[in-house]
N, C-alpha and C positions, 0 to 999 in steps of 0.2 A: 332138572332136579326132580327126584322121585317124590311120591306122596309120603308124608310122615305126620305123626301125631305125638305130642308130648302132653300127657295128662297127669294131674296131681289133685289130691283132695285135702283141704285144710281140716284138721281134726277138731279145731275149736268151733268154727262157724259152719262147717259142712260145705263151704264154698268149693266148687269144683273148678279148677283152672285148666284150660285147654289151649295150647298153641299148636297150630297145624298148617300144613301147606298141601295144596292140591293142584293137580294139572288135569284139565279135562273135566270129566264127571266126578263130582265129589261125593254126593250122597243122594239117596232117593228121598221122596217126600216123607217127613216124619215130624214128630212133635216131642216136646219135653215137658216135664211137670215142674220145671224151674223157670225163673226169669233169667234171660240171657242178656248180658251187657258185654258187647265186644267191639273191637276196633280192627279195621283192615290195615295191615302193615304194608303190604306190597301187592301189586297187580290189581285185577278187577275181580271182585267177588260177586257173582250174579246169583240171585235166588228169587224164588217166587214165594210170596207170603201175603196173606190178606187180599187175595185176588188181584195182586199187582206184581209186576216184575221189578226188582230193584238191582241196581249195580252200585256196590260199595267200592270206593276207591281209597287209596291211602289217606288216613286221617279221619275218615268218616266212622261214625259209631252206629252200630245196628242194635236194636232193642226188640226182643221177642218176649211175649208173655207165655205162661204155661198154656199149652194147647194150641199155640200158633203153628200151623202146619207149614213147613218150609223145606226146600230142597237146596242144592248147591252145585254150582258148576263154574268153570273158568272159561270165559269166552275168548280169552287171548292165550297165546302159546306159552307165555311164561308162567301161567298159573297165578295163584294168589296165596297169601299168608295172612293169618289172622290170630288174634288172641282174644279169648272169651272167658268171662266169669259166669258160672251157673249159680244163681242165688236161690236158695231154698225159700219157698213162699212164706212160711211161718217166720223164718229168720228175718226176711226182708220187711215184712209187715211190722214185726216188733221193733226193728230198728227205725223204720219210718215214723212210727207212732211216738218214739222218743224224740225224733227230730221235729215232728209236727205236733206241737203241744195241743192244738185244737183239731186234730184229724178226726173226721166224722166216724163215729163208732160203728155205724151200719154200712160202711163202705169198704171196698177193697182197692188197693193201689193198682194202677195200670199205666201203660205207656201211651202217650199221645200220638207218637209217630214211630214208624219202623226204622227209618234211616235218617240220620241227623248229621249235619255239618256244624259241629260245635267244637272248636279247638280246645276250649277249657275242659269240656267233658272228655274229649279224646285223651288229653294229657292225664286227667285224673283216672281214667280207665286204665291207661298204660301203667301208671304208677301203682295202682291197686293190684293190677295183675302181677307186676314184678315183685311186689311185696309178698303176695299170697303164694304165687308159684315158686318164688325163691325161698319160701319158708323162712322169712325174715323174723326178727324178734316180734313177739306178740304185740307189744305196744306199737311197733311200726306197722304191722298188718292192720291193727284196729284203726290207727290214725289214717292210713291210706284208704281204707274202706269207708270211714266216716267222711273223708273228703269227696269220695266218689258219690256217696249218697247225697251230700249237699249239692253237688253239681247236677245230680239227676232231678232234683226237686222241680226245676223249671220245665221238665219234660214229662212230669207225672200228672195223672188225673186220678180222681177217686170215683169208682163206680159203685152204685148202691147194690147191696147183696139182695138178689132176687131169686127165689126158687118157687115155681119154675121160672126160667128166663123167658120173658115175653118176646124176645127177639128170635126165638127158635120155635119151630113147630112142635106141638105136644108129642107127636109120634116120634120125632127124632130124639127128644129129651127122654122119653120112656125107653127107647131102644138103648140110648147111651147108659142110662141107669141100670138096665138089665145086663149090659156087657160088663159094667163095673162090678155088679153083684155076682157074676158068674165067670170071672176072668180066667180062672184056672180049670174050668170044666169044658168038656168036649161038646159044646152046644152047636146047634145048626141054625141056619137062617130061619127055618120054619119055627123054631123055638122062640126066637126073638120076635118074629112077626105075630105069633099067637099071643105073646105077652102084651103086644101093642094093639091087638085087635084089628090088624090089617093083613093083607096078603104080602108076601115077601117082595113082590115087585114094587108096590107102592112104598114099602118100608125102605128099600134100597134107594129109590129116587129121593125120598124125603131126607134120608140120612146123608146122602152125598151132597144134597143142596145145602144142608145145615152145616156140615163139618168138613166137606171137601174130600172125604174118603168114604169108600164103601164100608159097611159094618165089619166085614172080615179084616180089612186093612186097619181099621181103628182098633179092633181087638188085638191084633198083633202088636201095634204100637203101644197099647196099654200094657200088654205083657212085657214088652221090652223095657218100658219105664220102670215097672216093678222089678224086673230082673236087675237093672242097674242098682237099685237100692239094696236088694238082697246080696248081690255080689260085693258091694261096698262094705256090707256088714260081715263079710267073710264066708258066706255060704259058697259051696263049690258049684261049678256049672252044672254038674249032674243033679245036685239037689234042687237048684233053681229050675232047671228044665222040668223036673218031675212035678214040682209044686205049682207051676204056672201053665201046665197043659201042653207043653211042647212034646213031640213024639219021643225025642231023646236029646242028648247033649249036642249032637251034631246038628239037629234041627234048630235048636236055639242058636248055635254058633253061626249058621248060615244067615239067619235073619239079623242077628246082632251085628255081624260084619257089614251087612248091607246098609244098616242104619248108622253105625258109628265108626266103621272102618277099624275096629279093634275086635279081637276075640274076647269072649267072656272071661277066659282065664287071665288074659293080659289086663283087662279092665279091673278084675278083682285084685290082682297083684299091685297095680298102681294105686288103688284106693285104700286097700287094707294092709299093705306091706306084708301080706302072707304069701308063702310059697305056693306054687301051682299045685 
Protein backbone atom coordinates (compact mmCIF):
# COMPACT_ATOMS: atom_id res chain seq x y z
CA UNK A 1 0.00 0.00 0.00
CA UNK A 2 1.42 3.39 -0.98
CA UNK A 3 1.60 6.39 1.33
CA UNK A 4 -1.55 8.48 1.62
CA UNK A 5 -2.99 11.30 3.74
CA UNK A 6 -6.62 12.32 4.29
CA UNK A 7 -6.94 15.70 6.02
CA UNK A 8 -9.93 17.86 6.94
CA UNK A 9 -10.53 20.87 9.19
CA UNK A 10 -13.62 21.48 11.34
CA UNK A 11 -14.92 25.01 10.81
CA UNK A 12 -16.52 25.30 14.26
CA UNK A 13 -13.68 24.19 16.54
CA UNK A 14 -10.68 24.56 14.23
CA UNK A 15 -9.82 20.90 14.91
CA UNK A 16 -7.75 19.40 12.14
CA UNK A 17 -8.29 15.68 11.58
CA UNK A 18 -5.69 13.60 9.75
CA UNK A 19 -5.77 9.94 8.81
CA UNK A 20 -2.66 8.65 7.09
CA UNK A 21 -0.67 5.58 6.10
CA UNK A 22 3.09 5.41 5.64
CA UNK A 23 5.60 2.79 4.62
CA UNK A 24 9.26 3.31 5.51
CA UNK A 25 10.23 6.92 6.21
CA UNK A 26 7.17 9.01 7.09
CA UNK A 27 8.45 12.49 7.96
CA UNK A 28 11.49 14.42 9.14
CA UNK A 29 11.75 15.90 12.67
CA UNK A 30 9.24 18.71 13.06
CA UNK A 31 6.78 20.21 15.55
CA UNK A 32 3.28 21.61 15.61
CA UNK A 33 1.68 24.52 17.44
CA UNK A 34 -1.30 22.31 18.31
CA UNK A 35 -1.93 19.51 20.79
CA UNK A 36 -2.02 16.14 19.01
CA UNK A 37 -4.21 13.27 20.19
CA UNK A 38 -3.98 10.23 17.95
CA UNK A 39 -4.44 6.48 17.84
CA UNK A 40 -2.47 3.92 15.84
CA UNK A 41 -4.85 1.75 13.81
CA UNK A 42 -2.48 -0.70 12.09
CA UNK A 43 1.19 -1.61 12.07
CA UNK A 44 3.99 -0.14 14.18
CA UNK A 45 4.35 3.64 14.29
CA UNK A 46 7.87 4.49 15.45
CA UNK A 47 8.84 8.03 16.39
CA UNK A 48 11.37 9.91 18.47
CA UNK A 49 10.04 12.51 20.90
CA UNK A 50 11.20 13.99 24.22
CA UNK A 51 14.59 12.27 23.91
CA UNK A 52 13.04 8.80 23.71
CA UNK A 53 12.08 6.38 20.94
CA UNK A 54 8.47 5.23 20.98
CA UNK A 55 6.72 2.42 19.14
CA UNK A 56 2.96 2.78 18.98
CA UNK A 57 0.99 -0.34 18.11
CA UNK A 58 -2.73 -0.73 17.30
CA UNK A 59 -4.94 0.68 20.03
CA UNK A 60 -2.27 2.83 21.65
CA UNK A 61 -2.77 6.59 21.97
CA UNK A 62 0.01 9.10 21.32
CA UNK A 63 -0.12 12.58 22.88
CA UNK A 64 2.06 15.47 21.74
CA UNK A 65 2.17 19.02 23.06
CA UNK A 66 2.85 22.14 20.98
CA UNK A 67 6.56 22.31 20.27
CA UNK A 68 7.22 18.59 20.82
CA UNK A 69 9.75 17.69 18.13
CA UNK A 70 9.01 14.31 16.57
CA UNK A 71 9.65 12.30 13.45
CA UNK A 72 8.01 9.19 12.03
CA UNK A 73 8.93 5.93 10.38
CA UNK A 74 7.63 2.40 9.89
CA UNK A 75 10.06 -0.24 11.20
CA UNK A 76 8.07 -3.07 9.63
CA UNK A 77 7.33 -3.76 5.98
CA UNK A 78 3.55 -3.31 6.18
CA UNK A 79 3.86 0.31 7.37
CA UNK A 80 1.41 1.94 9.77
CA UNK A 81 -1.92 3.76 9.75
CA UNK A 82 -3.06 6.32 12.30
CA UNK A 83 -5.80 8.85 13.00
CA UNK A 84 -4.95 12.14 14.71
CA UNK A 85 -6.80 15.19 15.97
CA UNK A 86 -4.92 18.51 16.08
CA UNK A 87 -6.40 20.59 18.91
CA UNK A 88 -5.79 24.34 18.85
CA UNK A 89 -4.27 25.36 22.23
CA UNK A 90 -6.70 28.18 23.03
CA UNK A 91 -9.69 26.00 22.19
CA UNK A 92 -8.35 23.12 24.30
CA UNK A 93 -7.59 25.33 27.30
CA UNK A 94 -11.05 26.92 27.16
CA UNK A 95 -12.75 23.53 26.97
CA UNK A 96 -10.68 22.10 29.83
CA UNK A 97 -11.40 25.09 32.07
CA UNK A 98 -15.10 24.44 31.58
CA UNK A 99 -14.52 20.79 32.45
CA UNK A 100 -12.28 21.54 35.44
CA UNK A 101 -14.21 23.99 37.59
CA UNK A 102 -11.18 24.61 39.79
CA UNK A 103 -8.42 24.57 37.15
CA UNK A 104 -5.48 26.71 38.31
CA UNK A 105 -5.64 30.07 36.55
CA UNK A 106 -1.85 30.55 36.32
CA UNK A 107 -1.24 27.18 34.67
CA UNK A 108 -1.31 25.62 31.22
CA UNK A 109 -2.50 22.09 30.39
CA UNK A 110 -0.01 19.44 29.35
CA UNK A 111 0.26 15.70 28.80
CA UNK A 112 1.81 13.49 31.45
CA UNK A 113 2.98 10.86 28.95
CA UNK A 114 3.69 10.61 25.22
CA UNK A 115 2.42 7.07 24.57
CA UNK A 116 -0.46 5.47 26.47
CA UNK A 117 -2.18 2.07 26.51
CA UNK A 118 -5.69 3.11 27.58
CA UNK A 119 -8.52 1.33 25.78
CA UNK A 120 -11.17 3.79 26.95
CA UNK A 121 -9.15 6.75 25.70
CA UNK A 122 -8.37 4.96 22.44
CA UNK A 123 -12.06 4.33 21.77
CA UNK A 124 -12.96 7.93 22.67
CA UNK A 125 -10.22 9.20 20.34
CA UNK A 126 -11.48 7.01 17.50
CA UNK A 127 -15.11 8.12 18.04
CA UNK A 128 -14.15 11.80 18.18
CA UNK A 129 -12.07 11.42 15.04
CA UNK A 130 -14.91 9.73 13.17
CA UNK A 131 -17.39 12.42 14.20
CA UNK A 132 -15.12 15.34 13.30
CA UNK A 133 -13.55 13.85 10.19
CA UNK A 134 -16.91 12.56 8.97
CA UNK A 135 -18.39 16.04 9.45
CA UNK A 136 -21.26 14.62 11.52
CA UNK A 137 -24.00 16.79 13.04
CA UNK A 138 -22.59 19.54 15.25
CA UNK A 139 -24.22 18.12 18.37
CA UNK A 140 -22.63 14.74 17.62
CA UNK A 141 -19.21 16.29 17.05
CA UNK A 142 -19.43 18.26 20.29
CA UNK A 143 -20.56 15.24 22.30
CA UNK A 144 -17.74 13.12 20.92
CA UNK A 145 -15.06 15.74 21.66
CA UNK A 146 -16.50 16.27 25.15
CA UNK A 147 -16.19 12.53 25.79
CA UNK A 148 -12.60 12.62 24.52
CA UNK A 149 -11.69 15.49 26.85
CA UNK A 150 -13.26 13.68 29.79
CA UNK A 151 -11.12 10.62 29.05
CA UNK A 152 -8.03 12.80 28.66
CA UNK A 153 -8.37 14.26 32.14
CA UNK A 154 -6.55 11.38 33.84
CA UNK A 155 -3.56 11.90 31.56
CA UNK A 156 -3.34 15.68 31.98
CA UNK A 157 -1.17 17.83 34.19
CA UNK A 158 -1.09 21.58 34.75
CA UNK A 159 2.17 23.50 34.38
CA UNK A 160 2.69 26.92 35.89
CA UNK A 161 3.08 29.74 33.37
CA UNK A 162 6.69 30.87 33.69
CA UNK A 163 8.44 33.45 31.54
CA UNK A 164 11.31 33.00 31.22
CA UNK A 165 11.22 29.22 31.59
CA UNK A 166 13.78 28.21 34.25
CA UNK A 167 14.22 24.84 32.56
CA UNK A 168 15.86 26.46 29.53
CA UNK A 169 19.15 28.40 29.26
CA UNK A 170 18.61 32.14 28.92
CA UNK A 171 20.61 32.21 25.65
CA UNK A 172 18.30 29.65 24.07
CA UNK A 173 15.19 31.51 25.21
CA UNK A 174 16.47 34.81 23.85
CA UNK A 175 17.32 33.16 20.55
CA UNK A 176 13.88 31.60 20.31
CA UNK A 177 12.21 34.94 21.03
CA UNK A 178 14.36 36.59 18.35
CA UNK A 179 13.38 33.96 15.77
CA UNK A 180 9.70 34.42 16.57
CA UNK A 181 10.02 38.20 16.28
CA UNK A 182 11.80 38.00 12.91
CA UNK A 183 10.26 34.89 11.38
CA UNK A 184 9.57 36.49 7.99
CA UNK A 185 12.92 38.26 7.63
CA UNK A 186 16.14 37.09 5.99
CA UNK A 187 18.15 36.92 9.21
CA UNK A 188 21.55 35.33 9.69
CA UNK A 189 23.00 33.31 12.52
CA UNK A 190 25.21 36.26 13.38
CA UNK A 191 22.14 38.44 13.86
CA UNK A 192 20.68 35.98 16.37
CA UNK A 193 24.01 35.57 18.18
CA UNK A 194 24.48 39.33 18.46
CA UNK A 195 21.00 39.74 19.93
CA UNK A 196 21.87 37.09 22.53
CA UNK A 197 25.33 38.46 23.34
CA UNK A 198 27.23 35.29 22.41
CA UNK A 199 29.13 33.95 19.40
CA UNK A 200 27.19 31.86 16.91
CA UNK A 201 28.93 28.61 17.88
CA UNK A 202 27.88 28.84 21.55
CA UNK A 203 24.45 29.95 20.39
CA UNK A 204 23.98 26.86 18.20
CA UNK A 205 25.17 24.49 20.94
CA UNK A 206 22.85 26.04 23.54
CA UNK A 207 19.88 26.12 21.16
CA UNK A 208 20.26 22.49 20.05
CA UNK A 209 20.63 21.36 23.66
CA UNK A 210 17.43 23.19 24.64
CA UNK A 211 15.17 22.51 21.65
CA UNK A 212 16.67 19.56 19.79
CA UNK A 213 17.02 21.57 16.56
CA UNK A 214 19.58 24.03 15.24
CA UNK A 215 18.32 27.65 15.01
CA UNK A 216 17.88 27.50 11.23
CA UNK A 217 15.83 24.29 11.45
CA UNK A 218 13.68 25.77 14.21
CA UNK A 219 13.06 28.87 12.09
CA UNK A 220 11.94 26.75 9.14
CA UNK A 221 9.54 24.79 11.35
CA UNK A 222 8.24 28.06 12.81
CA UNK A 223 7.57 29.38 9.31
CA UNK A 224 5.87 26.13 8.28
CA UNK A 225 3.51 26.28 11.25
CA UNK A 226 2.58 29.83 10.34
CA UNK A 227 2.19 28.74 6.72
CA UNK A 228 -0.39 26.13 7.75
CA UNK A 229 -2.50 28.78 9.48
CA UNK A 230 -2.31 31.23 6.58
CA UNK A 231 -3.11 28.56 3.99
CA UNK A 232 -6.09 27.38 6.07
CA UNK A 233 -7.40 30.97 6.02
CA UNK A 234 -7.30 30.92 2.22
CA UNK A 235 -4.05 32.70 1.37
CA UNK A 236 -2.35 31.36 -1.75
CA UNK A 237 0.98 29.50 -1.55
CA UNK A 238 2.67 32.40 -3.37
CA UNK A 239 1.34 34.92 -0.84
CA UNK A 240 2.37 32.74 2.08
CA UNK A 241 5.86 32.15 0.71
CA UNK A 242 6.39 35.87 0.24
CA UNK A 243 5.13 36.86 3.69
CA UNK A 244 7.17 34.24 5.56
CA UNK A 245 10.57 34.75 3.97
CA UNK A 246 10.73 31.75 1.64
CA UNK A 247 12.61 32.41 -1.59
CA UNK A 248 9.56 31.56 -3.69
CA UNK A 249 6.54 29.27 -3.82
CA UNK A 250 8.59 26.23 -4.83
CA UNK A 251 10.95 26.79 -1.88
CA UNK A 252 7.96 26.75 0.49
CA UNK A 253 6.61 23.68 -1.30
CA UNK A 254 9.80 21.66 -0.86
CA UNK A 255 9.94 22.25 2.90
CA UNK A 256 6.17 21.82 3.33
CA UNK A 257 6.16 18.43 1.60
CA UNK A 258 9.10 17.22 3.67
CA UNK A 259 7.31 18.06 6.93
CA UNK A 260 3.68 17.23 6.11
CA UNK A 261 3.76 15.08 2.94
CA UNK A 262 1.28 17.47 1.31
CA UNK A 263 1.75 20.39 -1.07
CA UNK A 264 0.76 23.84 0.23
CA UNK A 265 -1.94 24.05 -2.46
CA UNK A 266 -3.41 20.69 -1.45
CA UNK A 267 -3.38 21.64 2.24
CA UNK A 268 -5.10 24.96 1.45
CA UNK A 269 -7.79 23.23 -0.59
CA UNK A 270 -8.51 20.63 2.12
CA UNK A 271 -8.76 23.23 4.91
CA UNK A 272 -10.45 26.14 3.17
CA UNK A 273 -12.48 24.42 0.41
CA UNK A 274 -11.09 27.00 -1.99
CA UNK A 275 -9.84 26.06 -5.48
CA UNK A 276 -6.11 26.01 -6.18
